[in-house]
ChimeraX commands (.cxc) that place a marker at each C-alpha (Angstrom):
marker #1 position 86.50,191.80,-19.23 radius 0.5
marker #1 position 87.45,188.48,-17.65 radius 0.5
marker #1 position 90.66,187.94,-15.77 radius 0.5
marker #1 position 93.34,186.32,-18.00 radius 0.5
marker #1 position 94.03,183.43,-15.57 radius 0.5
marker #1 position 90.40,182.47,-15.02 radius 0.5
marker #1 position 88.52,180.62,-17.70 radius 0.5
marker #1 position 84.78,180.98,-17.77 radius 0.5
marker #1 position 82.64,178.08,-18.90 radius 0.5
marker #1 position 78.92,178.25,-19.29 radius 0.5
marker #1 position 76.86,175.09,-19.39 radius 0.5
marker #1 position 73.40,175.13,-20.86 radius 0.5
marker #1 position 71.17,172.23,-20.10 radius 0.5
marker #1 position 67.55,171.29,-19.68 radius 0.5
marker #1 position 66.17,170.12,-16.35 radius 0.5
marker #1 position 66.44,166.48,-17.45 radius 0.5
marker #1 position 69.99,166.74,-18.76 radius 0.5
marker #1 position 72.99,166.74,-16.46 radius 0.5
marker #1 position 76.60,167.47,-17.31 radius 0.5
marker #1 position 78.66,164.32,-17.71 radius 0.5
marker #1 position 82.20,164.30,-16.41 radius 0.5
marker #1 position 84.56,162.27,-18.52 radius 0.5
marker #1 position 87.28,160.48,-16.66 radius 0.5
marker #1 position 90.15,158.70,-18.34 radius 0.5
marker #1 position 90.59,156.44,-15.27 radius 0.5
marker #1 position 87.16,154.85,-15.60 radius 0.5
marker #1 position 87.12,151.50,-17.39 radius 0.5
marker #1 position 84.46,150.54,-19.86 radius 0.5
marker #1 position 82.33,147.44,-19.35 radius 0.5
marker #1 position 84.49,145.43,-21.72 radius 0.5
marker #1 position 87.71,146.36,-19.90 radius 0.5
marker #1 position 86.42,145.43,-16.42 radius 0.5
marker #1 position 87.30,141.97,-15.13 radius 0.5
marker #1 position 84.28,139.67,-15.15 radius 0.5
marker #1 position 83.07,138.37,-11.79 radius 0.5
marker #1 position 82.69,134.65,-11.24 radius 0.5
marker #1 position 79.12,133.55,-11.60 radius 0.5
marker #1 position 77.62,132.48,-8.28 radius 0.5
marker #1 position 76.75,128.78,-8.36 radius 0.5
marker #1 position 73.22,128.10,-7.15 radius 0.5
marker #1 position 72.50,124.66,-8.58 radius 0.5
marker #1 position 74.63,121.54,-8.37 radius 0.5
marker #1 position 75.79,119.46,-5.46 radius 0.5
marker #1 position 76.28,121.33,-2.19 radius 0.5
marker #1 position 77.53,119.54,0.89 radius 0.5
marker #1 position 76.85,120.36,4.52 radius 0.5
marker #1 position 79.60,118.92,6.70 radius 0.5
marker #1 position 80.53,118.67,10.36 radius 0.5
marker #1 position 84.12,118.44,11.57 radius 0.5
marker #1 position 85.15,117.22,15.01 radius 0.5
marker #1 position 88.09,119.31,16.18 radius 0.5
marker #1 position 90.96,118.22,18.46 radius 0.5
marker #1 position 89.27,119.59,21.59 radius 0.5
marker #1 position 86.04,117.66,20.83 radius 0.5
marker #1 position 84.13,120.69,19.51 radius 0.5
marker #1 position 82.11,120.60,16.30 radius 0.5
marker #1 position 82.46,122.91,13.29 radius 0.5
marker #1 position 79.64,123.04,10.73 radius 0.5
marker #1 position 80.05,124.37,7.20 radius 0.5
marker #1 position 78.82,124.04,3.62 radius 0.5
marker #1 position 80.61,123.91,0.29 radius 0.5
marker #1 position 80.17,122.93,-3.35 radius 0.5
marker #1 position 83.55,121.11,-3.42 radius 0.5
marker #1 position 84.15,119.15,-0.23 radius 0.5
marker #1 position 87.60,117.83,-1.14 radius 0.5
marker #1 position 88.94,121.31,-1.94 radius 0.5
marker #1 position 87.36,122.76,1.21 radius 0.5
marker #1 position 88.98,120.13,3.44 radius 0.5
marker #1 position 92.35,120.85,1.83 radius 0.5
marker #1 position 91.88,124.55,2.64 radius 0.5
marker #1 position 91.12,123.64,6.26 radius 0.5
marker #1 position 94.26,121.46,6.38 radius 0.5
marker #1 position 96.44,124.27,5.01 radius 0.5
marker #1 position 94.98,126.74,7.51 radius 0.5
marker #1 position 93.28,128.82,4.82 radius 0.5
marker #1 position 89.71,127.75,5.69 radius 0.5
marker #1 position 87.76,128.97,8.69 radius 0.5
marker #1 position 89.65,130.67,11.52 radius 0.5
marker #1 position 87.97,128.40,14.08 radius 0.5
marker #1 position 89.29,125.21,12.48 radius 0.5
marker #1 position 92.71,126.80,12.00 radius 0.5
marker #1 position 93.12,127.12,15.76 radius 0.5
marker #1 position 91.56,123.72,16.62 radius 0.5
marker #1 position 93.59,121.33,14.44 radius 0.5
marker #1 position 93.65,118.39,13.82 radius 0.5
marker #1 position 90.07,117.59,12.87 radius 0.5
marker #1 position 88.03,114.66,11.54 radius 0.5
marker #1 position 85.19,114.76,9.04 radius 0.5
marker #1 position 82.30,113.04,10.82 radius 0.5
marker #1 position 79.14,114.01,8.91 radius 0.5
marker #1 position 78.15,115.02,5.38 radius 0.5
marker #1 position 74.83,115.53,3.64 radius 0.5
marker #1 position 74.36,116.64,0.05 radius 0.5
marker #1 position 71.78,119.04,-1.40 radius 0.5
marker #1 position 70.87,120.06,-4.94 radius 0.5
marker #1 position 70.51,123.79,-4.23 radius 0.5
marker #1 position 72.70,126.29,-2.41 radius 0.5
marker #1 position 69.79,127.70,-0.43 radius 0.5
marker #1 position 68.84,124.31,1.03 radius 0.5
marker #1 position 72.42,123.58,2.08 radius 0.5
marker #1 position 72.87,127.03,3.60 radius 0.5
marker #1 position 69.63,126.81,5.59 radius 0.5
marker #1 position 70.54,123.32,6.83 radius 0.5
marker #1 position 73.93,124.62,7.98 radius 0.5
marker #1 position 72.20,127.41,9.93 radius 0.5
marker #1 position 69.76,124.91,11.45 radius 0.5
marker #1 position 72.59,122.61,12.57 radius 0.5
marker #1 position 74.55,125.53,14.03 radius 0.5
marker #1 position 71.51,126.37,16.15 radius 0.5
marker #1 position 71.30,122.87,17.64 radius 0.5
marker #1 position 72.64,122.07,21.08 radius 0.5
marker #1 position 75.62,119.75,21.42 radius 0.5
marker #1 position 73.39,116.86,22.45 radius 0.5
marker #1 position 71.16,117.36,19.40 radius 0.5
marker #1 position 74.22,117.48,17.12 radius 0.5
marker #1 position 75.50,114.22,18.62 radius 0.5
marker #1 position 72.09,112.63,18.00 radius 0.5
marker #1 position 72.19,113.86,14.39 radius 0.5
marker #1 position 75.71,112.49,13.87 radius 0.5
marker #1 position 75.87,109.31,15.93 radius 0.5
marker #1 position 72.19,108.41,16.07 radius 0.5
marker #1 position 72.15,107.17,12.47 radius 0.5
marker #1 position 72.61,103.45,11.69 radius 0.5
marker #1 position 76.19,103.85,10.43 radius 0.5
marker #1 position 78.98,104.50,12.91 radius 0.5
marker #1 position 81.19,107.63,12.93 radius 0.5
marker #1 position 81.01,108.68,9.28 radius 0.5
marker #1 position 77.75,109.25,7.46 radius 0.5
marker #1 position 77.50,110.11,3.78 radius 0.5
marker #1 position 74.03,110.51,2.35 radius 0.5
marker #1 position 72.94,110.83,-1.26 radius 0.5
marker #1 position 71.64,114.05,-2.76 radius 0.5
marker #1 position 68.21,114.94,-1.38 radius 0.5
marker #1 position 65.69,115.21,-4.23 radius 0.5
marker #1 position 64.49,118.77,-4.47 radius 0.5
marker link #1:1,2 radius 0.2
marker link #1:2,3 radius 0.2
marker link #1:3,4 radius 0.2
marker link #1:4,5 radius 0.2
marker link #1:5,6 radius 0.2
marker link #1:6,7 radius 0.2
marker link #1:7,8 radius 0.2
marker link #1:8,9 radius 0.2
marker link #1:9,10 radius 0.2
marker link #1:10,11 radius 0.2
marker link #1:11,12 radius 0.2
marker link #1:12,13 radius 0.2
marker link #1:13,14 radius 0.2
marker link #1:14,15 radius 0.2
marker link #1:15,16 radius 0.2
marker link #1:16,17 radius 0.2
marker link #1:17,18 radius 0.2
marker link #1:18,19 radius 0.2
marker link #1:19,20 radius 0.2
marker link #1:20,21 radius 0.2
marker link #1:21,22 radius 0.2
marker link #1:22,23 radius 0.2
marker link #1:23,24 radius 0.2
marker link #1:24,25 radius 0.2
marker link #1:25,26 radius 0.2
marker link #1:26,27 radius 0.2
marker link #1:27,28 radius 0.2
marker link #1:28,29 radius 0.2
marker link #1:29,30 radius 0.2
marker link #1:30,31 radius 0.2
marker link #1:31,32 radius 0.2
marker link #1:32,33 radius 0.2
marker link #1:33,34 radius 0.2
marker link #1:34,35 radius 0.2
marker link #1:35,36 radius 0.2
marker link #1:36,37 radius 0.2
marker link #1:37,38 radius 0.2
marker link #1:38,39 radius 0.2
marker link #1:39,40 radius 0.2
marker link #1:40,41 radius 0.2
marker link #1:41,42 radius 0.2
marker link #1:42,43 radius 0.2
marker link #1:43,44 radius 0.2
marker link #1:44,45 radius 0.2
marker link #1:45,46 radius 0.2
marker link #1:46,47 radius 0.2
marker link #1:47,48 radius 0.2
marker link #1:48,49 radius 0.2
marker link #1:49,50 radius 0.2
marker link #1:50,51 radius 0.2
marker link #1:51,52 radius 0.2
marker link #1:52,53 radius 0.2
marker link #1:53,54 radius 0.2
marker link #1:54,55 radius 0.2
marker link #1:55,56 radius 0.2
marker link #1:56,57 radius 0.2
marker link #1:57,58 radius 0.2
marker link #1:58,59 radius 0.2
marker link #1:59,60 radius 0.2
marker link #1:60,61 radius 0.2
marker link #1:61,62 radius 0.2
marker link #1:62,63 radius 0.2
marker link #1:63,64 radius 0.2
marker link #1:64,65 radius 0.2
marker link #1:65,66 radius 0.2
marker link #1:66,67 radius 0.2
marker link #1:67,68 radius 0.2
marker link #1:68,69 radius 0.2
marker link #1:69,70 radius 0.2
marker link #1:70,71 radius 0.2
marker link #1:71,72 radius 0.2
marker link #1:72,73 radius 0.2
marker link #1:73,74 radius 0.2
marker link #1:74,75 radius 0.2
marker link #1:75,76 radius 0.2
marker link #1:76,77 radius 0.2
marker link #1:77,78 radius 0.2
marker link #1:78,79 radius 0.2
marker link #1:79,80 radius 0.2
marker link #1:80,81 radius 0.2
marker link #1:81,82 radius 0.2
marker link #1:82,83 radius 0.2
marker link #1:83,84 radius 0.2
marker link #1:84,85 radius 0.2
marker link #1:85,86 radius 0.2
marker link #1:86,87 radius 0.2
marker link #1:87,88 radius 0.2
marker link #1:88,89 radius 0.2
marker link #1:89,90 radius 0.2
marker link #1:90,91 radius 0.2
marker link #1:91,92 radius 0.2
marker link #1:92,93 radius 0.2
marker link #1:93,94 radius 0.2
marker link #1:94,95 radius 0.2
marker link #1:95,96 radius 0.2
marker link #1:96,97 radius 0.2
marker link #1:97,98 radius 0.2
marker link #1:98,99 radius 0.2
marker link #1:99,100 radius 0.2
marker link #1:100,101 radius 0.2
marker link #1:101,102 radius 0.2
marker link #1:102,103 radius 0.2
marker link #1:103,104 radius 0.2
marker link #1:104,105 radius 0.2
marker link #1:105,106 radius 0.2
marker link #1:106,107 radius 0.2
marker link #1:107,108 radius 0.2
marker link #1:108,109 radius 0.2
marker link #1:109,110 radius 0.2
marker link #1:110,111 radius 0.2
marker link #1:111,112 radius 0.2
marker link #1:112,113 radius 0.2
marker link #1:113,114 radius 0.2
marker link #1:114,115 radius 0.2
marker link #1:115,116 radius 0.2
marker link #1:116,117 radius 0.2
marker link #1:117,118 radius 0.2
marker link #1:118,119 radius 0.2
marker link #1:119,120 radius 0.2
marker link #1:120,121 radius 0.2
marker link #1:121,122 radius 0.2
marker link #1:122,123 radius 0.2
marker link #1:123,124 radius 0.2
marker link #1:124,125 radius 0.2
marker link #1:125,126 radius 0.2
marker link #1:126,127 radius 0.2
marker link #1:127,128 radius 0.2
marker link #1:128,129 radius 0.2
marker link #1:129,130 radius 0.2
marker link #1:130,131 radius 0.2
marker link #1:131,132 radius 0.2
marker link #1:132,133 radius 0.2
marker link #1:133,134 radius 0.2
marker link #1:134,135 radius 0.2
view
C-alpha cells in the first residue's frame, strides 16, 4: 500500500520515445516576437571618422546618416563617444555586407601612415565619396 501523501506515476515508453514536459510558460512559435531579418544585400558603407585628438575610427553601416546621428548623440561606438567632436573624412560603398565588413577589418589593420595615404592620397581633398563597387 502506497503512502497517502505520495503519488506514484509510472511512465511506459519505448527507447525512442521520451517523456515531454508541458510548460505553460513556454510560448509557441506564433506567440514569439519575430527577429529582424539580417540585411546582407544593399548598400553598405565603410567610413572613417577623424576624432578631436586626430585619431581615426573606422566602421561600417547600411545607413550612414543614421549611424552618424547615433555617434553625435553618444549612442554609437564607445571610442567615438569619448573622442568628440569628429569629422567624416572617408566613405566607400559596397553591395554586400561581407565585402564592407572585410574592408573595414583590412583598414583597421593598416598603420596610420597607410590610412593617411588611403584617405588623403586620392585626387579629391579631405572628403572622398565613391560609388558602389560592382560585385
